N, C-alpha and C positions, 0 to 999 in steps of 0.2 A: 317469401323470406320477408318481414316486415322492416322495413324502414323508417317509420313514424318517430318523426322528432318529438323528443318533449318540448312542453311548454318550456318559456325562458325561464330560471331560477335566477335568483337577484344577483347569486355571484356572476352569471354568464354577462350580466352588465354592469359587472365592476373594474371596465379595463383601464378607470383611472386609478386602481388601487394598486399598491406593491402587490406581486406575484404573491409572497407571504401570508396575505392579508385571507383571514377566514372567512368566508362566504358559506354561505347556508347548504348544505349537500342537497341535490333534490330527488325527490322520490321518500324522503325518510330513510336512505339505504345508510346513512352517517351522521353523526351530530354536525360534523364542521368539515367543509373542503379549504384545501389551501387554495389561491387563485390559481399557480403552475396547475394542480388538480383539473383542476375547472375549467382552465385552459385547453389541456392535455383533452378532457372530456370532449368539449366544445370541436376540438379538431377529428377526434377520431368519428362523433355523429353526422357532423359534417360533411366528411367523405365515406364513412361505412366500408373502410375498407374490409379485405379477408385476412389483412397482414398489418401489421401496427407494430412497430417499434419503438419504445419509449425509456428513453435516459435517463435518468435522473440520480443525480448524486446522492450516494449512500447518507441515508438519514433524512431526505424529505419526502418517505411515506410513497413508495412505489406501492405498495401493499393494498392502501387505502383506495388509492387509483385504481387498482385492479379489480379490488373486489367491487366497488361502485360500478364500473363498468359492467362487472360480469352481472350485477343485481339488477340493470338496466335490461342487459340485456336476456337476460330470466323473462323479465317481468314482460317485455315488449314481444318475447316468443322468438326472438331472432334464433336462440339457441334452446336447449332443453335439459341440456346437462353440462357439467362444467369437469374439466380435469386439469390440476393443476401439476406440475413439473416442477422438483424443488433441487437444490444439488444435494443434501443431506437429508438422513432420516429424523433429525431435531427441527429442520427447516418446516417438513410437511406437517408435523404435527404445529408447529407454529402457525402455517397458513390454516389450517383446519380449526383452529382455536378462533383465529385473528376472524375468519370466513362466519364462524358461529354467532360471532357478535354482533352481525348484521344480519342473521336471519337466514345465512348459505350454508347448509350441512354439509360436510364433506367428509370421508370417510378415510383416514391417513394410515389404516389397517388393512385397504381393500387387496388382494392377492388374484383373486381369478372368481369367475362365477357372477350372474345376476346381481346386482347391487340392490342393498335393502330399498325400501320404498320409500324410506325416512329420508335417503339421502338426496342432494341435487348433485351430486358428482363423488370424485375423490383426489387425494392430494397423493401423489408420488413419487418416487426419486430418478434421475436421470438412470441410474444405473441397473432399475428398476425397470424401466422402458428397455434398457437393452438386452436386459432379458426375455422381454415376452413382448415383443415389438405387436406381433399379429394380435395380440390380447386387446390392445389399446386401440389398434387398427378396426378390429371387428367392432369395440363400442362406439370410436366416431361413424361408423358405417350404418350402425342399427338407432341412432339418435344423432338431431345434430349438435354438435359441441364447439363449446368456446374451450380452445388449451390455452391456458398460462405458462409460458416458459419463463419462468423466475431466474436470473441468472444467466441468460440463456449462451453465453459464452462457453458455459462447459457442456455445453452438445458439442464443442468440437476438441472437446476434452480426447477424444479418441476416434477414430475411424467408426469402431462400431456404434459407438453413443449418436454421434451423427446421421447415420445411415439409420439406424434403427426409429429415430425421431423422425426420420423422413418418412420411411416407411410406416411408421403408428399413426401420424396426424396428417399426411398429406388429403385424406379425406375429409379433414378436422371443419367445420363451418367457418368460425373464426378462430384465428392465432394473435395473441396476444404477446410479444418478447418485452421482458422488461430486464435492466441492466441498469447496475452505478459504475460500473467500467468498461465501456462497449471496445474493449481491445483486449486480443490476447499477445503474448509474447511469440507466435508463431504463428503461421499463415496455414493451418486449419478453416478450412473453409466454415460461416456459422448455418446451421439450417434456417432458412425460413426469412433471413436476412439479406437486404436488398445490398448490392454494391454499385458503386459508377467509379467509372473510371476520369481520372484526373488527366490534367494538362501533362503530367510527368509520367503518364502512362500507366500509373501505379492506381490498382483497385481500393477503394476505401467504404467502410460500412456507412449507410444512410441512413439516420435516424426519421422518425415521423415527427417526433417532438423532444426536445431538449431542454432539461435546464442542469445548468451546471453548477458546480461548490462556488464560484465566483458570484453567479446571481443569487445562489440559495444563501450565501454569507452574508450578502451587502442586503439581503430581505429578511436577516435574522432566523433564517427557519434551519440553519447549521452554525455550531459554535466556530470561532475561530482556532484555528491549530499553533501553539505555540511547541518548536520542534527544540529541545536541549538534547548539543552534539558533548559526547565525551571522548577523548584522546588519553594515550597514556603509553606505557612502553610496556612493550610484549617479548617473551623470550621463549622459541620453541627450540624442538628436537626434531629434524627432517627422518627420514628411513633410511637414509644413507648413513643417519649418524648426527649429521652437521649439527651445531648449536647456532641458532640463528635469531637477532634482536634486530626489532625494527619499533616505530612510534606510528601508530594510530595517524591517519591523515597523512603523514610522507609520503613522498612520491615511492611506488613499489612496482613492481611487477603484479600482473594478475594473481598469478598463484600467490605469491607472496602476502598479497593483499585478503586473499583466501585465508590463509592459516593465521595471521596476525588476528583476521576476525574470529576465527575460532578460536584462538588461545583466549582474547577477550571474554569468550561467551563462558569460558571453562568455568565452572561454579568454585574450583578448589582456588583461583587465583582470587585476585585482589579488586578485578575492575568490575567483576559483576556486583558483590557484596557493596561496594563505594555506591556503584548508580542505583541498586536497591535502595539504599539509604536515602539517598538523594530524592530517588522517585516516591519513595515513603513521605517524606520529608513535605514534598509537594503536595499530597494529597490532604497531608494535615491542613495545610493553609488554604487548599480547596474548599476541605470540609466546613472552613470556619462560615464558610457563605453558603454552601453548600449541603446540610449537613450528611445525606444518603450518598455521596459522591462516591465512585467505584474504582479501583483500579483494576490492570489486566498485564501481567505477563505472556507474551506469547513466544513459548518455548520451539526449539527444533524438532525436538524428541521427548520422548516419555522419560528417560532417565535424567535429562537433564532439568526436566520440567520438575521431576519430584525434587533434585538437588536443588532448584529455586525454590520453593514452597518451601524447603527446610530451612534455607536461609531468610527468608521473610518473617518465617515462625520465630527465628531467634531476634530478628532484629524488631518487630511489631509485637511480640510476646502471644500473636493470635495465630490461628492456623487458618490458610488462606482457603479456599475451595480449591479445589484439585481436578481438572477435568481431564481426562485422556479420552483421545479418539477411538478407542476399540474397546471403551468401559460400556457396558450395557446402562449403565447408571447415570451417563455422561447429560443426556438432556434434561433429566431430572434435577440434575445438581445447579447446571444452569439455571433454570427456572426458579430455585430456589434461591440463588445468587440475584437473582434478579428481582425478587420482593420481599429481599432482606436489605437492611442496612450495613452487611459485611464489607470490610474493608478491600481485601483483595482475591484475586480469584488469577491463577495460571493454568495457562492450557496448551493444548498441543494443537496448533491446525485449524482445527472447527472450528474455533470460535471468529476464525479470521475475516468470515463473509456473511451477510444474512442475518446474523444471533441478534435480536433486538434486548439491548439492555443497556436502557436509555442514560440511567446514570453514570456508567463510566464515562470517566472525566479526564485516565491518569494513563496512560500506558508504557511499558518496554517492550521496545522490539529486539528480542535476545534468539532473535532467529538468524540461520546464513541463507535462508531462501532470499533472492536478489532481483525477483521479476517486479516490471511495475505494477503488474496486476496485480499481483499479492502485496504488496506494500500500500497500494490505492486501497483495498479490502479491509488491509489492518489496521489503517487510520479509520476508514469509514464506522470504525467501531464505536469512534471517540466523538464522532463530530454531530450527533443527532442532540438538537437544541431543545429544552423544555422551558426556557425563560429567557428573557432577552439579558445580556449580559453575561451565560455561562461561557467560560473555555477549556480548551482541552490541553494537554498537555503530553508529549509524546517523545522518551529518552531513547535515546538510539546512537551507534559508536559512531565515530568518525571514519566514516567509509564514503568516498566519493559519489558510487552509483547510490547510497542510500540519499545523501546530501541532495543530490541533483533529482533525485522523485522528487525531495521535500519542497525544491524551489518549485518543480512541475505542478504541484497538487491543481493550482487554479487552470490550468490548462484543458481546454477538451480535447479528446483523443476519438480518432473512429479506428474500427479495427482494419489492416492494412494487410490485404489480400496476396500480394506481389511484393516480391522486396527490390527496391531500384537496384537495375542490372547495372557491372562494371567496382560496385562497389567493394566485393570481396577482394578484388584483383588488386585495389590498392592498398590494401594492410597486409604484411606480411606476417602478424603475428593474428590473423583471422581464423587459420584452422587451429592454434592453439587455444583463442576464446571459446570456439564452436564445440571442442573437446570440453574445456572446462563448463560451459554450459550443460550439456549432455550431461557432464556428472553430476553436477548441482542437480538436475532436473534426477537423477536416479539417487540422488541421497537423500532426496525430499521424499522418496516414497517407504514406509514404513519395512523394515525387515533387512533394508538394502545397507550393503559397506558404506563407510564413509570415504570420500573419495580423495582425501590427500592423508594418509596414516602418518602421523605423527605424533609428537608427545609433550602439550601444553606442560611449561615448566611454570612460569610465573608471568603477573600481569600487574601494573598497576592503574589509577583512574586518575587523569585531568579533565576538569571542567573546560568545555575548549569553546563551544559556541551558541548562540539563542538563533533559531529563524525563524523569519515571522513574515508572512506576505512578500516574499523575492528576496527581503533585507538579511543581515546578519549583523549579529551585533555581541557583545562582549570581548573579555581578553581572558587570557587561558588562567587558571585559577586552579588550588588543590581543594580537595573534597574538604566541606568542613568550615572552607574560608569564609570571610567578611564577603568577598567578592562573588562566589556561589551563592552563598546565602540572598543576596540583591534579586537574582534570579528566580531562585525557589520561592522564596517569598513575595512574587506577585500576587495580588490580589486572585479569587478564583470568579468576581463578577467585574467585567468591565467590559465596555462597548471593543469593537474593534477599533477604532481610532486613538482609543485610551491606552490600548495596549502598545500600539507604534509610539507613541509619546513618552509610554515609562519607560521601555526599553530604549529609547534615545537620551533618557538622562539618567540610565543606571549605566549605562557606557560611559558617558559624559562625566558622570563622575569616578569610573574605575580609571579611565585614562588620566583623570587630573592628580587623579591619588597615585599613580604609577610615575608621575612627574616627578611626586616630590620622594621618592624611594631613592634611595644610594643605590648605583648601578649594581655592586655587589651583593645585593639581596634579591636579585633579578634571577631568580633560578628557573623561570619560566619564562616563554616566548611573548614581549610584552609588546605585542601588536594588536591593534584591533581586530576583529573574525574578517572584515570587508580586506581587510591586507594581508590575508595568512589564505590564502586559495588553497583547496586540496587538490592536487596535480593529479590528476587520472593516469591509467594506462596510455591512453591515444594520446595525451599533450608529452608525455615521456619517448612516445614514439616520433613527434615530431622535432622533440630535440634532437633525437641522436641521428633522425633525417638531417637536420639543421647541420650536425656539429661532421658527419658524412660529408657533407656537400662542402664546407668550409678545408676539411681534411683535403678533400681532393684539388680544390684550387689549389693550396698551398703544395700540392705534391706536384702539378702543373709547374707550378712557381719555383721549385726549389727542387726540383728533380729528386727528391727523394719516394720511396714505396710509401704506400699509404700505412702499413703496418708497423711498420718505422717511425712514422709519425704519432704515431695511437701511442706506441711505447714510449716515445718523448713524454707527449702529454700527460701519462701516466707517473711518469718521473717527475717532471714537474709540478703538479697538481695533488698526485694523492691520489687515492680512490681504488676501486677495484675496475677490471675489464668492463669498456662501455655498456656491452649488456646490462651490467649489475651495477650503474651508475645512478645515483640520485639524479634529482633536476639540477641540485644546484650544483654538484660536480660537474656534471655535462655542461651548465651555462660558464661555471669556471673556465673549463679546458675551452668553451669558443670564443671566451675573452684572450687566451693563451694565444691561440692558435691566430686569431686576429691582429693580435700583437706582434706575432714574429712575421704575419705576412708585410708587415706595415713598415719593418727595420728591412727589410729587404729591396724597398722599393727605392 
């Protein structure tokens, strides 16, 4: 096997430059390499490993790095053929087209038998490998093969896929694993990924080269993301026939959050039309600076996607591109949208990962999928930067989980293979949470029934807050109000520090305006976003524990049974039983029981 090192390229001597600085690509394989890509190349060529895991934030250019490396390995006869494994049919075609641009010919239609002499390799899906692993193993055994595993976490999607990849590509000469989200929401091991045990005894994935969102943002490789969160009042009927009302962002149990979330996304309510109008207004503002900027609505299912497309047609007067995952023409429609300057695309799931539409600048997260992996992949569709100053805007409901993901966008993650011991025993709601998570996973698959049968009755929308770079801005405002327009009208071309400064100024103006208003006009919460925390299910659980601890201490002091004290607290403070009480109601009861205890001293 050849391990010849290339002559040093200019980019290899550019250590003093920003990692985003485009150096000349070596060997004529591409017009330019970003310096992080050159750095990853240098690390690979220095170590010449059989397995290499490159983690780079979505939009940073993993495909260019991988194909440049493939070209070098082919040119130096380290390998004789290339196999690219991608998550979807569309992506394997996209890989073949990208490879063709630098002279590597991949067959995306390969199914079996000898490969045409004009091809350097094939592009297949993980599902395709799962069906015929021995076919691909034989190909690797016959000729020295580089296997590029795109978004390799998909190899852990099922035991069969992981085992098929191990069987098919164990004989490969070289394996290059790529991912923008190097973690899974479960503990399924990922083939050909190294794990190292930390001091806490938990094994985590180990990358050979990492280029995170924070670094890419500082280098101008990706866009800064502004998250615009919308709250509102929701009302629905449960399967027991009870009518329930709640406000997004207020403390609720996990199943109530799930039902309120789904009520908000119901196209027959007022929440979705209001958010789509706001997102379209934001897109119009962005298109003042970026004339071909596009928007994407990510829907949970096909029925919702069609309904959202109809709403957008009514709002904009234009028919959006509709992409359904089981539609044979879906890939073609994505490519048409990519090459056009059309305004909106509505899609189910398949556009959440890997699809390259760099002009997407505004997104609406209109799905109930609640894993950090999917959220990161979805946001990754909007961060690809084409020139300095471009910003991305993502609209989402005020759901504690989603706001947490938004705040953690810049954190680097590794795939955790083991769950920390003992944590499950500490949480009395762990079993309920696990059942809900399982139900959500089932509901995410086509054809499955929804997890909590209910009827959405009505919803409205309230502009809640803006999140950027870990900070929160804004005060609640009605759709169409001057306060909301302040944030929707942020220019589409801004440097990251300018975004921060502008958001601070707009919030200061809102606060000053609020102070001048008579109290009678304040029909919304008149507090800045950072003073309106969204309480999570775990925080509610902690409040219940604290209340029960105080009741226990007072029971010992007064001699009254616990149940009697809880009943007296409900009579004195009002509200439902402890298990259904909000954070505010629990805190009020804690103050009351402390007051009673003080009087007895």
